[in-house]
C-alpha positions in Angstrom: 0.0 0.0 0.0 1.2 3.5 -0.9 0.3 6.2 1.6 0.8 9.7 0.2 -0.7 13.2 0.3 -2.6 14.4 -2.8 -3.6 18.0 -2.9 -3.6 18.3 0.9 -5.4 15.1 1.6 -4.0 11.7 2.6 -4.7 9.0 0.1 -4.0 5.2 0.2 -3.4 3.2 -2.9 -3.1 -0.5 -3.3 -0.1 -1.5 -5.4 -0.9 -5.2 -5.8 -0.7 -8.4 -3.8 2.6 -9.9 -2.6 2.1 -12.9 -4.8 1.8 -10.9 -8.0 3.9 -7.8 -7.3 7.5 -8.0 -6.0 8.7 -5.5 -3.4 11.1 -3.9 -6.0 8.2 -3.4 -8.4 6.0 -1.9 -5.7 8.8 0.5 -4.8 9.2 1.7 -8.4 5.5 2.1 -8.8 5.3 4.0 -5.5 8.1 6.3 -6.6 6.4 7.1 -9.8 3.0 7.8 -8.1 4.7 10.0 -5.5 6.3 12.1 -8.2 2.8 12.6 -9.8 1.4 13.7 -6.4 4.3 16.1 -5.8 3.7 17.7 -9.2 0.1 18.4 -8.2 -1.5 15.5 -10.0 -3.6 12.6 -8.7 -2.0 9.2 -8.8 -5.4 7.5 -8.6 -6.7 9.4 -11.6 -3.5 8.5 -13.5 -3.9 4.8 -12.7 -7.6 4.9 -13.9 -6.4 6.5 -17.1 -3.7 3.8 -17.6 -6.2 1.0 -17.0 -8.9 2.4 -19.3 -9.3 0.3 -22.5 -8.2 2.4 -25.5 -10.5 1.9 -28.5 -9.2 1.5 -32.0 -9.6 4.5 -34.4 -12.4 2.6 -36.2 -14.4 2.0 -33.0 -13.8 5.6 -31.9 -15.0 6.9 -35.3 -18.1 4.7 -35.2 -18.9 6.0 -31.7 -18.5 9.6 -32.8 -20.6 9.1 -35.9 -23.4 7.5 -33.8 -23.4 10.5 -31.5 -23.6 13.0 -34.4 -26.3 11.2 -36.5 -29.3 12.5 -34.4 -28.2 16.1 -35.0 -28.2 15.7 -38.8 -31.3 16.1 -40.9 -29.8 14.7 -44.1 -29.3 10.9 -44.1 -27.1 11.2 -47.2 -24.6 13.4 -45.3 -24.7 11.0 -42.3 -23.7 8.1 -44.6 -21.0 10.1 -46.4 -19.5 11.1 -43.1 -18.6 7.5 -42.0 -18.1 6.2 -45.6 -15.3 8.7 -46.2 -13.5 7.3 -43.2 -14.2 3.7 -44.2 -12.7 4.3 -47.6 -9.6 6.4 -46.8 -8.8 6.1 -43.1 -9.8 2.7 -41.8 -7.6 0.7 -44.2 -4.5 2.5 -42.8 -5.3 3.3 -39.2 -8.6 1.6 -38.4 -7.2 -1.1 -36.3 -4.7 1.1 -34.5 -5.5 2.4 -30.9 -6.8 6.0 -31.3 -4.1 7.1 -28.8 -1.4 6.1 -31.2 -2.5 8.1 -34.3 0.2 10.5 -35.4 0.5 13.4 -37.8 2.5 11.1 -40.1 -0.5 8.8 -40.2 -2.8 11.6 -41.1 -0.4 12.9 -43.8 -0.3 9.4 -45.3 -4.1 9.3 -45.5 -4.5 12.8 -47.0 -1.5 13.1 -49.3 -2.8 10.9 -52.2 -6.1 12.9 -52.5 -5.1 16.3 -51.3 -4.7 18.0 -54.7 -6.8 15.6 -56.8 -9.9 15.6 -54.6 -9.5 18.7 -52.5 -13.1 18.8 -51.2 -13.1 15.2 -50.2 -9.6 15.6 -48.5 -10.8 18.6 -46.5 -13.9 16.9 -45.3 -11.8 13.8 -44.5 -9.4 15.9 -42.4 -12.3 17.5 -40.5 -13.8 14.0 -39.7 -10.5 12.6 -38.5 -10.1 15.7 -36.4 -13.6 15.2 -34.9 -12.6 11.7 -33.8 -9.3 13.0 -32.2 -11.2 15.7 -30.3 -13.6 13.0 -29.0 -10.6 10.9 -28.0 -9.1 13.8 -26.2 -12.3 14.6 -24.3 -12.5 10.9 -23.3 -8.9 11.0 -22.1 -7.9 8.4 -24.8 -5.5 10.9 -26.5 -2.9 13.3 -25.3 -0.5 15.6 -27.1 -0.8 17.9 -30.1 -3.5 17.6 -32.7 -2.1 15.3 -35.4 -4.5 16.7 -38.1 -3.3 20.3 -37.5 0.3 19.2 -37.8 -0.4 17.2 -40.9 -2.2 20.0 -42.7 0.9 22.2 -42.1 2.9 19.8 -44.2 0.5 19.6 -47.1 0.7 21.9 -50.2 -1.7 24.7 -50.8 -4.8 23.6 -52.6 -6.0 25.4 -55.7 -9.6 26.5 -55.6 -11.7 24.5 -58.1 -15.1 26.3 -57.6 -17.1 26.2 -60.8 -20.2 28.4 -60.7 -23.1 28.1 -63.1 -23.1 30.8 -65.7 -25.7 33.5 -64.8 -28.3 34.6 -67.2 -28.2 38.2 -68.3 -31.1 40.3 -67.1 -32.0 41.2 -70.7 -32.6 37.5 -71.5 -35.0 37.0 -68.6 -38.2 37.7 -70.7 -37.2 35.0 -73.2 -36.5 32.5 -70.4 -40.0 33.1 -68.9 -41.5 32.6 -72.4 -39.7 29.3 -72.8 -40.6 28.3 -69.3 -44.3 28.8 -69.9 -44.2 27.1 -73.2 -42.3 24.0 -72.1 -43.9 20.6 -71.3 -43.0 20.5 -67.6 -45.8 20.1 -65.0 -47.7 23.3 -64.3 -46.7 23.2 -60.6 -43.0 23.0 -61.6 -43.3 25.9 -64.0 -45.1 28.0 -61.4 -42.5 27.1 -58.7 -39.6 28.1 -60.9 -41.1 31.4 -61.9 -42.0 32.1 -58.2 -38.4 31.3 -57.3 -37.1 33.8 -59.9 -39.4 36.6 -58.6 -38.5 36.0 -54.9 -34.8 35.2 -55.3 -35.3 32.3 -52.9 -33.5 29.0 -52.6 -35.0 26.0 -54.3 -35.6 24.1 -51.0 -37.4 27.1 -49.6 -39.8 27.3 -52.5 -40.5 23.6 -52.7 -41.2 23.5 -49.0 -43.4 26.7 -49.0 -46.8 26.3 -47.3 -49.9 28.4 -47.5 -49.8 29.4 -43.8 -46.5 31.2 -44.6 -48.2 33.7 -46.9 -49.7 36.9 -45.5 -52.1 37.8 -48.3 -53.1 41.1 -46.7 -49.6 42.4 -46.4 -48.4 40.5 -49.6 -45.6 38.9 -47.6 -44.0 35.5 -47.6 -42.7 34.7 -44.1 -40.3 31.7 -44.2 -39.9 30.3 -40.7 -36.4 30.0 -39.1 -36.4 26.2 -39.1 -36.5 26.2 -42.9 -33.8 28.8 -43.4 -30.1 27.9 -43.7 -29.1 30.6 -41.2 -32.0 29.6 -38.8 -33.5 33.1 -38.9 -37.0 34.0 -40.0 -36.9 35.4 -43.6 -39.5 37.9 -44.9 -40.0 38.2 -48.7 -42.2 41.0 -50.2 -44.4 39.7 -53.0 -45.0 41.5 -56.2 -48.4 41.6 -58.0 -47.2 38.9 -60.4 -46.0 36.7 -57.5 -49.4 37.0 -56.0 -50.9 36.0 -59.3 -48.7 32.9 -59.4 -50.0 32.0 -56.0 -53.6 32.2 -57.2 -52.8 29.9 -60.1 -51.0 27.4 -57.7 -54.1 27.5 -55.4 -56.3 26.6 -58.3 -54.1 23.6 -59.2 -54.0 22.1 -55.7 -56.7 23.6 -53.5 -56.5 21.0 -50.8 -52.7 20.8 -50.3 -50.9 22.5 -47.4 -47.9 23.0 -49.8 -48.1 25.8 -52.4 -46.2 23.7 -55.0 -46.9 20.1 -54.1 -45.2 17.2 -56.0 -47.9 15.7 -58.1 -47.2 11.9 -58.2 
């Protein structure tokens, strides 16, 4: 038994039975724990940390993913999160204890795709970092962030953003004429024209409901839970936008949605 003082309080620690631990081993262990106590630490906490089973990186990643899934609304994103790790990280470090992951490991994972697949590589680095942060919080990992160190050793990525070409304002009347003359479903044509008039996102228009429209004030109030920034959005409606709403109501008078998907 080791008797020592930890942060002003006497603590007793068992060091093992005489049949399994020799006196010399017990003295070495006692010496190490006394040093921890003298430096302000807690030997009991240190022993608990040492005895805690360290999960593999794969098990840690699966645990992190399971905890994040309920906060995501998009099942596709949830699947992509873990599948990216399965494809690129698990074959190299999946079976390794999460406490042993180094910046060299992360560099080895990211290097082959860093310039060829920059978006995937960035997302992969963020997901590895999320696992490491969880391991740190769970006291499975100590030391510097291996992802941060690995990123410092990678070359600068060239931006590959490709925006769709915008339509010049002068061509808008012709677009509207073609839209009205095309063979698309009436609801789809009305929805697209309404989108153009309100400058709204596609998902906002497709999810629009009648109770969001204030006909008296000619205002469309999009609730915060449907907005990307989670803030209520108010859209003034022109006379033509109101006319489109009347046409949409005539097509689907019993639907709660303004532009329902007609299956």
